[in-house]
VEXMARDO-150733 format. One line per 5 residues: their letters; for each residue x, y, z of N, C-alpha, C, O, CB. Coordinates in Angstrom, 3 decimals, padded with zeros to 6 digits, m for minus. Each point is the difference from the previous one (the first is absolute). Glycine has a CB too. Example, Ala and Ser with C-alpha at 12.3 -4.5 7.8 and 13.67 -1.06 7.14 Angstrom:
residues 2
AS> 013.190 m005.690 007.800 m000.890 001.190 000.000 000.900 001.200 000.000 001.036 m000.019 000.665 m002.928 m001.154 000.581; 001.542 002.223 m001.966 000.820 001.190 000.060 m000.770 001.090 000.730 000.509 001.108 000.169 000.675 m001.736 m002.314 $
This chain:
residues 85
MEVDV> 000.844 m001.173 000.000 m000.844 001.173 000.000 000.892 001.240 000.000 001.035 000.039 000.666 m002.889 m001.283 000.553; 001.442 002.230 m001.962 000.807 001.213 m000.163 000.249 000.714 001.323 001.092 000.522 000.222 m002.021 m000.288 m002.514; m000.055 m000.204 003.160 000.165 000.698 001.280 001.108 m000.641 000.823 000.782 000.703 000.640 m003.210 m000.067 m000.668; 002.503 m001.956 000.019 001.062 m000.688 000.741 001.377 000.351 m000.555 000.938 000.254 000.756 m002.527 m002.124 m000.249; 001.702 001.881 m001.821 001.280 000.331 m000.638 000.397 001.435 000.340 001.155 000.265 000.333 m001.639 m001.887 m002.213 $
LTNRL> m000.465 002.536 001.796 000.293 001.401 000.308 000.368 000.187 001.471 000.902 000.775 000.322 m002.469 m000.083 m002.145; 000.878 m001.393 002.706 000.309 000.093 001.430 001.403 m000.516 000.284 000.748 000.611 000.764 m003.179 m000.882 m000.222; 002.785 m000.846 m001.153 001.359 m000.528 000.182 001.042 000.957 m000.564 001.068 000.173 000.588 m001.973 m002.505 m000.695; 000.605 002.950 m001.018 000.941 000.965 m000.577 000.177 001.198 000.933 001.113 000.500 000.160 m001.778 m001.227 m002.484; m000.415 001.186 002.936 000.115 001.107 000.956 000.916 m000.369 001.161 000.808 000.814 000.448 m003.109 m000.049 m001.078 $
RNIKQ> 002.168 m001.985 001.108 000.878 m000.453 001.091 001.458 m000.024 m000.448 000.890 000.414 000.743 m002.772 m001.791 000.194; 002.122 000.891 m002.155 001.366 m000.040 m000.527 000.569 001.404 m000.196 001.179 000.240 000.260 m001.715 m002.406 m001.389; m000.294 003.075 000.677 000.437 001.386 m000.178 000.424 000.590 001.339 001.044 000.646 000.098 m002.590 m000.382 m002.071; 000.744 m000.484 002.991 000.322 000.538 001.326 001.313 m000.562 000.525 000.810 000.727 000.574 m003.249 m000.472 m000.114; 002.641 m001.546 m000.660 001.240 m000.630 000.452 001.199 000.565 m000.759 001.038 000.287 000.597 m002.312 m002.380 m000.018 $
SYITT> 001.132 002.249 m001.882 001.087 000.555 m000.809 000.285 001.446 000.383 001.155 000.425 000.038 m001.781 m001.960 m001.912; m000.424 002.283 002.154 000.150 001.402 000.381 000.809 000.126 001.289 000.835 000.894 000.138 m003.021 m000.358 m001.258; 001.929 m001.436 002.051 000.709 000.026 001.284 001.477 m000.320 m000.189 000.857 000.616 000.635 m002.965 m001.292 000.539; 002.405 m000.276 m002.037 001.368 m000.519 m000.082 000.905 000.737 m000.981 001.212 m000.214 000.017 m002.162 m001.954 000.586; 000.400 003.030 m001.458 000.854 000.656 m000.995 000.433 001.390 000.454 m000.690 000.673 000.764 m000.473 m001.965 m002.555 $
NNQGL> 002.318 001.692 001.299 000.489 001.355 000.234 m000.020 000.820 m001.287 000.310 001.191 000.015 001.127 m002.049 001.850; m001.799 000.226 m002.968 m000.018 000.646 m001.306 m001.229 000.904 m000.109 m001.134 m000.480 000.011 002.372 m001.479 m001.039; m001.006 003.261 000.923 m001.100 000.963 m000.031 m000.871 m000.171 m001.246 m001.221 000.138 000.078 002.641 001.454 001.225; m000.807 m001.889 m002.446 m000.769 m000.213 m001.225 m000.942 m001.188 000.120 m001.150 000.058 m000.435 003.029 000.926 m000.862; m001.381 m002.060 001.889 m000.834 m001.180 000.212 m001.135 000.317 000.965 m001.131 m000.439 m000.210 003.108 m001.050 m000.221 $
KERLF> m001.689 002.242 001.479 m001.050 000.370 000.960 m001.112 000.793 m000.682 m001.180 m000.200 000.288 002.888 000.228 001.554; m001.323 000.872 m002.749 m001.006 000.784 m000.723 m000.860 m000.895 m000.887 m001.217 000.172 m000.062 002.753 001.811 000.101; m000.905 m002.943 m000.729 m000.764 m000.930 m000.847 m000.921 m000.877 000.842 m001.141 m000.255 m000.386 003.015 000.248 m001.282; m001.384 m000.452 002.811 m000.826 m000.828 000.882 m001.191 000.792 000.522 m001.112 m000.522 000.078 003.138 m000.808 000.574; m001.795 002.586 m000.295 m001.083 000.853 000.480 m001.059 000.175 m001.081 m001.198 m000.083 000.273 002.801 001.278 001.249 $
SENKN> m001.151 m000.951 m002.760 m000.917 000.173 m001.122 m000.784 m001.282 m000.274 m001.212 000.043 m000.215 002.766 001.666 m000.764; m000.869 m002.839 000.986 m000.675 m001.281 m000.235 m001.008 m000.290 001.106 m001.092 m000.500 m000.269 003.126 m000.354 m000.929; m001.672 001.165 002.437 m000.912 m000.197 001.125 m001.283 000.807 m000.206 m001.100 m000.498 000.237 003.065 000.094 001.296; m001.814 001.638 m001.972 m001.150 000.868 m000.236 m000.884 m000.559 m001.112 m001.225 m000.001 000.123 002.572 001.978 000.634; m000.731 m002.453 m001.844 m000.768 m000.559 m001.117 m000.748 m001.268 000.398 m001.148 m000.194 m000.399 002.819 001.164 m001.173 $
IFKRI> m001.037 m001.820 002.345 m000.655 m001.234 000.449 m001.158 000.331 000.932 m001.062 m000.617 m000.084 003.230 m000.646 m000.138; m001.969 002.228 001.104 m001.067 000.419 000.908 m001.205 000.510 m000.795 m001.145 m000.295 000.345 002.858 000.880 001.419; m001.452 000.180 m002.829 m001.088 000.475 m000.860 m000.735 m001.170 m000.643 m001.229 m000.001 m000.069 002.508 002.114 m000.374; m000.529 m003.114 m000.031 m000.620 m001.161 m000.653 m000.882 m000.764 000.982 m001.099 m000.428 m000.356 003.060 000.254 m001.208; m001.492 000.003 002.783 m000.815 m000.694 001.001 m001.264 000.803 000.290 m001.068 m000.582 000.189 003.138 m000.451 000.827 $
NEIFT> m001.967 002.349 m000.980 m001.193 000.843 000.171 m000.979 m000.181 m001.152 m001.211 m000.046 000.217 002.590 001.702 001.049; m000.865 m001.760 m002.488 m000.862 m000.232 m001.163 m000.728 m001.333 000.126 m001.200 m000.082 m000.261 002.753 001.447 m001.165; m000.841 m002.390 001.820 m000.608 m001.322 000.171 m001.073 000.059 001.076 m001.066 m000.597 m000.150 003.209 m000.520 m000.564; m001.870 001.828 001.793 m000.968 000.157 001.088 m001.273 000.678 m000.512 m001.106 m000.423 000.337 002.994 000.563 001.336; m001.737 000.897 m002.475 m001.154 000.713 m000.552 m000.836 m000.912 m000.894 m001.229 000.006 000.078 002.527 002.137 000.025 $
VAEQL> m000.638 m002.917 m000.943 m000.714 m000.941 m000.871 m000.726 m001.048 000.840 m001.144 m000.348 m000.291 002.849 000.711 m001.536; m001.049 m000.861 002.856 m000.620 m001.008 000.868 m001.232 000.564 000.696 m001.005 m000.696 000.143 003.244 m000.375 000.206; m002.169 002.324 000.085 m001.170 000.620 000.629 m001.153 000.120 m000.988 m001.152 m000.237 000.362 002.664 001.502 001.183; m001.215 m000.901 m002.785 m001.047 000.099 m001.018 m000.631 m001.363 m000.274 m001.220 m000.110 m000.127 002.422 002.060 m000.896; m000.375 m002.980 000.933 m000.524 m001.355 m000.190 m000.867 m000.418 001.179 m001.033 m000.647 m000.171 003.049 000.065 m001.198 $
NKTSK> m001.588 000.955 002.550 m000.736 m000.371 001.204 m001.368 000.683 000.041 m000.970 m000.590 000.474 003.147 000.270 000.735; m002.258 001.533 m001.692 m001.278 000.718 m000.023 m001.005 m000.682 m000.922 m001.204 000.024 000.258 002.422 002.107 000.221; m000.722 m002.737 m001.550 m000.909 m000.656 m000.938 m000.423 m001.386 000.478 m000.994 m000.542 m000.482 002.071 001.819 m001.360; m000.340 m001.849 002.776 m000.341 m001.343 000.494 m000.201 000.017 001.512 000.648 m000.752 000.729 000.655 m000.279 m002.617; m002.194 001.885 002.348 m000.237 000.164 001.438 m000.617 m001.235 000.646 000.103 m000.178 001.214 m000.384 002.602 m001.622 $
FEKFS> m000.349 m003.266 m000.374 m000.735 m001.124 000.562 000.893 m001.166 000.401 m000.421 m000.873 000.759 m001.492 001.566 m002.141; 003.127 m000.711 000.884 000.919 m001.087 000.326 000.821 000.371 001.225 000.665 001.036 000.023 m000.562 m001.726 m002.444; m000.153 m000.154 003.427 000.753 000.269 001.218 001.493 m000.258 m000.216 000.845 000.762 000.471 m002.866 m001.366 000.901; 002.329 m000.466 m002.081 001.387 m000.346 m000.299 000.182 000.056 m001.511 m000.622 m000.762 m000.740 000.815 m000.710 002.816; 000.648 002.364 m002.515 000.216 000.136 m001.437 001.444 000.401 m000.270 000.752 000.362 000.905 m003.169 000.273 m001.241 $
FSNLL> 002.771 m000.711 m000.922 001.344 000.392 m000.416 000.258 001.468 000.326 001.091 000.358 000.441 m001.155 m002.079 m002.271; m000.934 002.562 001.615 000.192 001.432 000.254 000.222 000.276 001.486 000.791 000.874 000.354 m002.222 m000.354 m002.345; 000.740 m001.258 002.863 000.229 000.171 001.442 001.413 m000.418 000.388 000.657 000.668 000.799 m003.095 m001.062 m000.381; 002.893 m000.701 m000.981 001.368 m000.453 000.262 001.011 001.028 m000.502 000.976 000.311 000.683 m001.732 m002.707 m000.847; 000.512 002.913 m001.024 000.898 000.992 m000.578 000.030 001.280 000.837 001.062 000.591 000.192 m001.513 m001.551 m002.464 $
IEKTK> m000.691 001.381 002.762 m000.054 001.182 000.868 000.822 m000.236 001.255 000.779 000.863 000.405 m003.061 m000.283 m001.288; 002.117 m001.730 001.495 000.740 m000.306 001.229 001.507 m000.036 m000.248 000.771 000.550 000.786 m002.743 m001.856 000.040; 002.389 000.668 m001.904 001.435 m000.098 m000.305 000.598 001.378 m000.288 001.099 000.312 000.458 m001.466 m002.625 m001.372; m000.358 003.133 000.155 000.534 001.325 m000.316 000.010 000.901 001.229 000.924 000.794 000.171 m001.752 m001.045 m002.515; m000.181 000.142 003.200 000.002 000.781 001.245 001.219 m000.340 000.848 000.665 000.887 000.536 m003.176 m000.803 m000.579 $
RALNE> 002.793 m001.360 000.157 001.160 m000.423 000.790 001.299 000.516 m000.601 000.884 000.462 000.722 m002.137 m002.501 m000.016; 001.369 001.960 m002.030 001.218 000.479 m000.669 000.160 001.506 000.178 001.100 000.483 000.268 m001.291 m002.343 m001.947; m000.901 002.597 001.530 000.063 001.452 000.160 000.328 000.383 001.438 000.799 000.906 000.236 m002.448 m000.650 m002.097; 001.039 m000.937 002.815 000.276 000.292 001.408 001.436 m000.321 000.364 000.635 000.748 000.744 m003.016 m001.207 m000.209; 002.894 m000.636 m001.047 001.390 m000.367 000.272 000.938 001.059 m000.560 000.978 000.381 000.643 m001.586 m002.823 m000.683 $
NKFES> 000.303 002.910 m001.154 000.854 001.013 m000.618 m000.108 001.330 000.742 001.009 000.685 000.168 m001.275 m001.827 m002.387; m000.926 001.523 002.666 m000.164 001.236 000.762 000.718 m000.092 001.334 000.633 000.960 000.441 m002.834 m000.561 m001.555; 002.101 m001.550 001.752 000.620 m000.204 001.306 001.511 000.148 m000.085 000.631 000.525 000.917 m002.505 m002.049 m000.277; 002.453 001.060 m001.744 001.450 000.036 m000.148 000.466 001.166 m000.870 001.168 000.043 m000.388 m001.145 m002.513 000.670; m000.905 003.407 m000.595 000.378 001.092 m000.895 001.040 000.921 000.614 000.694 000.712 m000.725 m002.953 m000.833 m000.270 $
NLFFP> 002.381 000.120 002.310 001.004 000.850 000.634 001.413 m000.445 m000.357 000.958 000.728 000.260 m002.552 m000.291 001.611; 001.738 m001.606 m002.455 001.300 m000.475 m000.471 000.578 000.974 m001.018 001.205 000.255 m000.007 m001.906 m002.639 000.410; m000.159 002.930 m001.266 000.460 000.890 m001.051 000.111 001.446 000.464 000.551 000.838 m000.714 m001.587 m002.369 m000.928; 000.528 001.828 002.810 000.076 001.356 000.540 000.552 m000.031 001.415 m000.746 000.182 000.963 m001.190 000.525 m002.398; 003.249 m000.937 001.571 000.581 m000.111 001.345 m000.002 001.303 000.763 000.458 000.048 001.141 000.946 m001.859 m001.993 $
C-alpha cells in the first residue's frame, strides 16, 4: 500500500537527516519530506471523500485508508521538530 511505503520513507528521511552533516542533502531531505507529507494529505482527502459516499459500511477500504493516513500524518507532525531544532 502506498501509505505504508510513504510512511517508511518518512522514517528513513528522518534517520538520514539526523546522521548527515551534508547541508545539501539535508535540504533535499527536507524538501522530500514536505512532498511526501503533501501526498499523504492528498490520499487522506480522497479517503474521506470515498468514506462520505459509503457511509453505510462500518468496515471499508476507505475507513482503513483514513486510519492509516491519520496515523502517518500524526507521526510526522509529532516528529516535525526534527527539522526545526
